[in-house]
N, C-alpha and C positions, 0 to 999 in steps of 0.2 A: 504494500500500500504506500502510496506516495503522500508526502506532506503537503503537496500543492493543493490548493482549493480548486474544485471543479467550477466550471462556468455557472452552473446552477446555484451552487453555494455562494458564489460571489454576488450574483444578482439578488439573492435572498438577503444577504448582509447589507447591500446598498439600499434595498427597499426599506428595511427596518430602520436604518439610520436616517432615512428621509421622511419618515412618517409624521414628524412634528412640524410646527411652523417656526420660521426663523424670527428673531427679534424684529427685524426690519418689516416683515409681513404683518406682525402684530401691531407695530407702531403705525403703519399705514392704515390699517382697519380702524384703530382707535381714533386717528386723526379724521378720517372720513366720517365716522359716527359723531364726532365732536362738531364738525362743520354742519352736519344735518341737524343736530340738536339746536345749535345756535340760530339756525334759520327758522326753526319751528316755534321757538319760545316767543318771539314777538307776535307771531300769528295767534297764539293762545291769549296773549294780553289784549288783543283787539276784539275779542268776542263781545265784550261789553259795548264797544262802539257799534258793531254790527247789530246788536240787539236794540240799541236806541234807534238806529236807522230803520230797523224793522218796525218799531213803534210808530215812527214817523210815516212810513209807507202805509201802515194799517189805518192811521187816522185819515190820511189823504184819501185812501181807498173808500173808507166809510163815508166821508163827506161827499165824494163824487157819486157813490152808489145811492146815497140818500137823496141827492139832487135829482138823479135819474128816476128814482122811485117816485118822487113828488110829481114829476112830469108824467110818468107812466100811469099813476093812479089818480091823477088830477086832484090831488089833495095835499095840503101843506104837510111839511115834515120839519123836524127840529133835532138838533143835537144839543144836549144839556151836559156841560162839562162840570165835574166836581173835583176841584183842586185838592181838597182834603183827602178824599178817598183815592185819588189818582185814577179816576174812571170817567166814563161818559156813557150816556144813554141816548140811543136814537129812538125817536118816537113819532107817532102820527100827530097831526094837528088838525082835528076835525072841525074846529070852530075858531074862537078868538082867544083861547087859552092853551098853554102848553102844560100838560100834566103827565109827566113821565111815570107816575105811579099807576095811572090808568091806561095810557096809550103807548106804553113802551114796546119797542120792536126788538132791540138788542141792548145788552149792557156789556161794556168792554172795560176790563181792568188794564191800565197801562203801567201803573206802579207795580213793582215786584220784580222778581228775577227773570221772568219770561222776557220782558222787554228791557233788561239791563237797568232796572230801577229808574226808568225814565219818569219825569214829572212834568206837569204843566206849570206855566207861569205867564203872567201878563196877558190874560185872556180878555179880549175886548171885541165883542160883537154888539154894537150899539149900546155900549156901557153895561153889558151883561155878559154872562158866561153861556149864553144860549144863541146858537146860530139857527135861524129860521128860514126855510124856503117856502115860497108860495106854490100854488098848484102848477105853475109853469117852470118850477125849478130855479126861480130867481130869488136871491136873498132879499128879505124884507125886514123893515124896522121892528115889526111886532106881528104876533099871530093874528091872522085875519085882515092884516093891513095891505094896502096897495102901495104904500110908501117904500120906495127902494131903500135898501140898507146902504150905509156907508161902508167903505172897505173895513173889514174886520180881520183880526189876527189872534194867534196864540203862539206861545213859544214852547218847544219841547226841549227839555234839558236832561242830560245824563252822560256819564263817561267822559266828562270834560268837553262836551259839545253842546252847542245851543243852536237850534234851528227855529226859524219863524215860518209858520204856515199862514199865508194871507189869502183870504177869500174876497175877491173884488166885488164891490157893490155893482148893481145893474147886471153884470154879466155872470157873476158867480164863478169866475175863473179862479182856480186854486193854484197858488204858486208857493214854492218852498225856497227859502233862502237860508244859507248857512251863516250864522252870526259869528260864531267862534268855535274853536276846537282844532284838533289835529287833522 
């Protein structure tokens, strides 16, 4: 028997010596994972921003839907904002009064974690917190009135951002303006 290794034994030894990772390979993998983590952390921090923007879109959508509903049903509609509860109620306006306890259509909570703890402030629709549409979908000064409303607005605040939603008098056009934030 010879002391020399056969080709098969040599290949087996080389494979077993190469079965682990080198230090360079491990460092490269750790560096790539570190870069990936550093890119994803800022995205997680901005979820509050996206939630507040979602609240903003929801409010605008509800305003335009209510305006269309007033026209389609040929009956007044209103949105009553409640700053303390961080909510609003959409309701029918069958006559000359707005009564959300009797004529409510939907109630929406904006305050809370779903919408990034968004809040309302500076609500002014004809010096009230109620936006009223007549049967043609136009903003009016009071329930049952034919007097066109002046421009009205409210601000949505949260996650370091402030947005203003403006509803134009006469036309009812809804506009959003970013007041401050990242």
